[in-house]
N, CA, C and O atoms as a Tripos MOL2 file, in Angstrom:
@<TRIPOS>MOLECULE
protein
  124   123    31     0     0
PROTEIN
NO_CHARGES

@<TRIPOS>ATOM
      1 N         113.5600   87.3470  118.7840 N.3       1 MET1
      2 CA        114.0020   86.3660  118.1280 C.3       1 MET1
      3 C         115.5720   86.6350  117.8610 C.2       1 MET1
      4 O         115.8750   87.7740  117.5070 O.2       1 MET1
      5 N         116.3590   85.8900  117.9700 N.am      2 SER2
      6 CA        118.0240   86.0410  118.1870 C.3       2 SER2
      7 C         118.3690   86.2590  116.4700 C.2       2 SER2
      8 O         117.6800   85.8060  115.5560 O.2       2 SER2
      9 N         119.2310   86.8200  116.3720 N.am      3 HIS3
     10 CA        120.2330   87.1730  115.0490 C.3       3 HIS3
     11 C         120.1600   86.1010  114.1950 C.2       3 HIS3
     12 O         119.7430   86.2780  113.0510 O.2       3 HIS3
     13 N         120.4480   85.1870  114.5150 N.am      4 LYS4
     14 CA        120.9250   84.0010  113.5710 C.3       4 LYS4
     15 C         119.4220   83.7650  113.4740 C.2       4 LYS4
     16 O         119.2950   83.1390  112.4220 O.2       4 LYS4
     17 N         118.3460   83.9180  113.9570 N.am      5 THR5
     18 CA        116.8670   83.0900  113.5380 C.3       5 THR5
     19 C         116.6500   84.2360  112.4960 C.2       5 THR5
     20 O         116.5190   83.8960  111.3200 O.2       5 THR5
     21 N         116.5940   85.7490  112.8660 N.am      6 VAL6
     22 CA        116.3270   86.8320  111.7350 C.3       6 VAL6
     23 C         116.9960   86.3410  110.2880 C.2       6 VAL6
     24 O         116.4390   86.2330  109.1960 O.2       6 VAL6
     25 N         118.1500   86.1230  110.5940 N.am      7 LEU7
     26 CA        119.2630   85.8670  109.0940 C.3       7 LEU7
     27 C         118.6100   84.8840  108.5160 C.2       7 LEU7
     28 O         118.1810   84.8570  107.3620 O.2       7 LEU7
     29 N         118.5460   84.1490  109.2560 N.am      8 ARG8
     30 CA        117.9210   82.3250  108.5760 C.3       8 ARG8
     31 C         116.7170   83.0450  107.8090 C.2       8 ARG8
     32 O         116.8600   83.0610  106.5860 O.2       8 ARG8
     33 N         115.6300   83.6050  108.2730 N.am      9 PHE9
     34 CA        114.6040   83.8470  108.1310 C.3       9 PHE9
     35 C         114.8460   84.8330  106.7730 C.2       9 PHE9
     36 O         114.3300   84.4890  105.7100 O.2       9 PHE9
     37 N         115.3360   85.5880  106.8230 N.am     10 SER10
     38 CA        115.8310   86.6370  105.8400 C.3      10 SER10
     39 C         116.3010   85.8660  104.4880 C.2      10 SER10
     40 O         116.1060   86.3640  103.3800 O.2      10 SER10
     41 N         116.9430   84.5950  104.6730 N.am     11 VAL11
     42 CA        117.5390   84.2770  103.4800 C.3      11 VAL11
     43 C         116.5370   83.4570  103.1070 C.2      11 VAL11
     44 O         116.4470   83.3010  101.8890 O.2      11 VAL11
     45 N         115.6600   82.8140  103.8630 N.am     12 LYS12
     46 CA        114.5590   81.8450  103.4640 C.3      12 LYS12
     47 C         113.3000   82.6370  102.6910 C.2      12 LYS12
     48 O         112.4640   82.2040  101.8980 O.2      12 LYS12
     49 N         113.5210   84.0590  103.2830 N.am     13 LEU13
     50 CA        112.2380   84.7580  102.6480 C.3      13 LEU13
     51 C         112.6470   85.3000  101.0030 C.2      13 LEU13
     52 O         111.8520   85.4630  100.0770 O.2      13 LEU13
     53 N         113.8080   85.4640  100.9920 N.am     14 HIS14
     54 CA        114.5820   85.7330   99.9050 C.3      14 HIS14
     55 C         114.2300   84.7190   98.5310 C.2      14 HIS14
     56 O         113.8340   84.9880   97.3970 O.2      14 HIS14
     57 N         114.5980   83.3570   99.2610 N.am     15 LYS15
     58 CA        114.9390   82.1410   98.1500 C.3      15 LYS15
     59 C         113.4060   82.4020   97.8040 C.2      15 LYS15
     60 O         113.2350   82.8540   96.6720 O.2      15 LYS15
     61 N         112.2200   82.1940   98.5950 N.am     16 TYR16
     62 CA        110.8440   82.0440   98.2060 C.3      16 TYR16
     63 C         110.5140   83.1970   97.2640 C.2      16 TYR16
     64 O         110.1900   83.0460   96.0860 O.2      16 TYR16
     65 N         110.6170   84.2480   97.8340 N.am     17 LYS17
     66 CA        110.5000   85.5140   96.8940 C.3      17 LYS17
     67 C         110.8810   85.2210   95.2340 C.2      17 LYS17
     68 O         110.0340   85.3830   94.3560 O.2      17 LYS17
     69 N         112.4400   84.7150   94.9150 N.am     18 GLN18
     70 CA        112.9490   84.4620   94.0850 C.3      18 GLN18
     71 C         112.0200   83.2390   93.2980 C.2      18 GLN18
     72 O         111.9380   83.3820   92.0780 O.2      18 GLN18
     73 N         111.3140   82.0510   93.8930 N.am     19 GLN19
     74 CA        110.4230   81.1190   93.2320 C.3      19 GLN19
     75 C         109.3230   81.2430   92.9330 C.2      19 GLN19
     76 O         109.0220   80.9060   91.7880 O.2      19 GLN19
     77 N         108.5040   81.6580   93.6350 N.am     20 SER20
     78 CA        107.0730   82.5520   93.4670 C.3      20 SER20
     79 C         106.3650   82.9930   94.3410 C.2      20 SER20
     80 O         106.8240   83.0560   95.4810 O.2      20 SER20
     81 N         105.1750   83.3830   94.0960 N.am     21 SER21
     82 CA        104.6080   83.6750   95.0750 C.3      21 SER21
     83 C         103.6510   82.2710   95.8480 C.2      21 SER21
     84 O         103.0420   82.4700   96.8990 O.2      21 SER21
     85 N         103.6440   81.1810   95.3010 N.am     22 PHE22
     86 CA        103.2380   80.3250   95.9290 C.3      22 PHE22
     87 C         104.2060   79.5590   97.1170 C.2      22 PHE22
     88 O         103.6350   78.7510   97.8500 O.2      22 PHE22
     89 N         105.4040   79.7640   97.2730 N.am     23 GLY23
     90 CA        106.5710   79.4760   97.4840 C.3      23 GLY23
     91 C         106.5440   80.5630   99.0460 C.2      23 GLY23
     92 O         106.8300   80.1650  100.1750 O.2      23 GLY23
     93 N         106.1830   81.7580   98.7230 N.am     24 GLU24
     94 CA        106.1360   82.8590  100.0000 C.3      24 GLU24
     95 C         104.6360   82.5490  100.3490 C.2      24 GLU24
     96 O         104.0280   83.4510  100.9240 O.2      24 GLU24
     97 N         104.1690   81.7380  100.1560 N.am     25 ALA25
     98 CA        102.6600   81.3910  100.8650 C.3      25 ALA25
     99 C         102.8270   80.2750  101.9020 C.2      25 ALA25
    100 O         102.4270   80.1610  103.0610 O.2      25 ALA25
    101 N         103.6260   79.4150  101.0170 N.am     26 GLU26
    102 CA        104.2640   78.1310  101.7810 C.3      26 GLU26
    103 C         105.0290   78.5920  103.3230 C.2      26 GLU26
    104 O         104.8130   78.1350  104.4460 O.2      26 GLU26
    105 N         106.0750   79.7640  102.8450 N.am     27 MET27
    106 CA        106.3380   80.0290  103.9720 C.3      27 MET27
    107 C         105.9110   80.5960  105.2990 C.2      27 MET27
    108 O         106.4750   80.5600  106.3930 O.2      27 MET27
    109 N         104.7650   81.1330  104.9190 N.am     28 LEU28
    110 CA        104.2260   81.9320  105.9430 C.3      28 LEU28
    111 C         103.0440   81.0920  106.6930 C.2      28 LEU28
    112 O         102.4420   81.3650  107.7310 O.2      28 LEU28
    113 N         102.9210   80.0170  105.8430 N.am     29 CYS29
    114 CA        101.9520   78.8840  106.5220 C.3      29 CYS29
    115 C         103.0640   77.6620  107.0440 C.2      29 CYS29
    116 O         102.5880   76.5720  107.3600 O.2      29 CYS29
    117 N         104.5680   77.8790  107.1240 N.am     30 ASP30
    118 CA        105.5790   77.3100  107.9080 C.3      30 ASP30
    119 C         105.8060   77.8850  109.3350 C.2      30 ASP30
    120 O         106.1080   77.2390  110.3390 O.2      30 ASP30
    121 N         105.5900   79.3130  109.2240 N.am     31 LYS31
    122 CA        105.7890   80.1660  110.2300 C.3      31 LYS31
    123 C         104.7340   79.8200  111.3830 C.2      31 LYS31
    124 O         104.7200   80.4760  112.4250 O.2      31 LYS31
@<TRIPOS>BOND
     1     1     2 1
     2     2     3 1
     3     3     4 2
     4     3     5 am
     5     5     6 1
     6     6     7 1
     7     7     8 2
     8     7     9 am
     9     9    10 1
    10    10    11 1
    11    11    12 2
    12    11    13 am
    13    13    14 1
    14    14    15 1
    15    15    16 2
    16    15    17 am
    17    17    18 1
    18    18    19 1
    19    19    20 2
    20    19    21 am
    21    21    22 1
    22    22    23 1
    23    23    24 2
    24    23    25 am
    25    25    26 1
    26    26    27 1
    27    27    28 2
    28    27    29 am
    29    29    30 1
    30    30    31 1
    31    31    32 2
    32    31    33 am
    33    33    34 1
    34    34    35 1
    35    35    36 2
    36    35    37 am
    37    37    38 1
    38    38    39 1
    39    39    40 2
    40    39    41 am
    41    41    42 1
    42    42    43 1
    43    43    44 2
    44    43    45 am
    45    45    46 1
    46    46    47 1
    47    47    48 2
    48    47    49 am
    49    49    50 1
    50    50    51 1
    51    51    52 2
    52    51    53 am
    53    53    54 1
    54    54    55 1
    55    55    56 2
    56    55    57 am
    57    57    58 1
    58    58    59 1
    59    59    60 2
    60    59    61 am
    61    61    62 1
    62    62    63 1
    63    63    64 2
    64    63    65 am
    65    65    66 1
    66    66    67 1
    67    67    68 2
    68    67    69 am
    69    69    70 1
    70    70    71 1
    71    71    72 2
    72    71    73 am
    73    73    74 1
    74    74    75 1
    75    75    76 2
    76    75    77 am
    77    77    78 1
    78    78    79 1
    79    79    80 2
    80    79    81 am
    81    81    82 1
    82    82    83 1
    83    83    84 2
    84    83    85 am
    85    85    86 1
    86    86    87 1
    87    87    88 2
    88    87    89 am
    89    89    90 1
    90    90    91 1
    91    91    92 2
    92    91    93 am
    93    93    94 1
    94    94    95 1
    95    95    96 2
    96    95    97 am
    97    97    98 1
    98    98    99 1
    99    99   100 2
   100    99   101 am
   101   101   102 1
   102   102   103 1
   103   103   104 2
   104   103   105 am
   105   105   106 1
   106   106   107 1
   107   107   108 2
   108   107   109 am
   109   109   110 1
   110   110   111 1
   111   111   112 2
   112   111   113 am
   113   113   114 1
   114   114   115 1
   115   115   116 2
   116   115   117 am
   117   117   118 1
   118   118   119 1
   119   119   120 2
   120   119   121 am
   121   121   122 1
   122   122   123 1
   123   123   124 2
@<TRIPOS>SUBSTRUCTURE
     1 MET1         2 RESIDUE 1 A MET
     2 SER2         6 RESIDUE 1 A SER
     3 HIS3        10 RESIDUE 1 A HIS
     4 LYS4        14 RESIDUE 1 A LYS
     5 THR5        18 RESIDUE 1 A THR
     6 VAL6        22 RESIDUE 1 A VAL
     7 LEU7        26 RESIDUE 1 A LEU
     8 ARG8        30 RESIDUE 1 A ARG
     9 PHE9        34 RESIDUE 1 A PHE
    10 SER10       38 RESIDUE 1 A SER
    11 VAL11       42 RESIDUE 1 A VAL
    12 LYS12       46 RESIDUE 1 A LYS
    13 LEU13       50 RESIDUE 1 A LEU
    14 HIS14       54 RESIDUE 1 A HIS
    15 LYS15       58 RESIDUE 1 A LYS
    16 TYR16       62 RESIDUE 1 A TYR
    17 LYS17       66 RESIDUE 1 A LYS
    18 GLN18       70 RESIDUE 1 A GLN
    19 GLN19       74 RESIDUE 1 A GLN
    20 SER20       78 RESIDUE 1 A SER
    21 SER21       82 RESIDUE 1 A SER
    22 PHE22       86 RESIDUE 1 A PHE
    23 GLY23       90 RESIDUE 1 A GLY
    24 GLU24       94 RESIDUE 1 A GLU
    25 ALA25       98 RESIDUE 1 A ALA
    26 GLU26      102 RESIDUE 1 A GLU
    27 MET27      106 RESIDUE 1 A MET
    28 LEU28      110 RESIDUE 1 A LEU
    29 CYS29      114 RESIDUE 1 A CYS
    30 ASP30      118 RESIDUE 1 A ASP
    31 LYS31      122 RESIDUE 1 A LYS
């Protein structure tokens, strides 16, 4: 994984964690 990909993933994870556990589960499926 490139640094950009890791950074983008971190931001995505942070956003989903702020929303709800449902959003976090959705992110895992998207992976």
